[in-house]
N, C-alpha and C positions, 0 to 999 in steps of 0.2 A: 542632677547627675544620675540619680537612680533611675529616672526615666530612660536616659540613654543606655544604661547598662541592661535594663529589661528589654529595651528594643533590640539591642545586639544579641541578646540570648534567644529571642523569639524565633522559632523555626517553622511556624505554621504555614508560612507562605512557601517555603522550600519544599514541603511535601506536595502542595498543589502544583508547583512547577514540575516536580518529578513525574507525577501522574500525567500531566500534559505532555511532557516529552515521550513517555512510554506510549501514549495514545497516538502521538504523531508518528512515532517509528513503526507501530502496528499499521497505521494507515498507509504509509509508504510501502510497507511489505505487501499489504493487500492490493494496492494499485499496481505495483510491479508484477505480482503474480497474475492478476487479472489481465493486464496487458499482454503478458507473455501467452497466457492461455488463449486469449483472443486471436493473436497472431497465429498460433498453431491451429486453431480451428479454422480460421480463414484459408490457411495454406491447405489444409485437408479438403475443404469444400472446392477449392480451385482444382486440386488434383482429381477429385472425383468427377467434377463437371467436365474436365479435359478428357478423362477416360470415357465418359458417356458420350461426348461428342465424337470421339474417335470410333467408338463402337457403333454409333449411329451412321457414320460415314461409310462404313464397310458394306 
């Protein structure tokens, strides 16, 4: 019976799970930010290349 009570009071695994969840949320935020930044950079390069093409055609 004491083993069961000790097992239910043990919270060492909960801390590891919490750190894992925090790390996962940070990873999701970084991936989302990098994706958004990549799309913005790609759009900027497309716009610049279009302007250069237009300027060279004149």
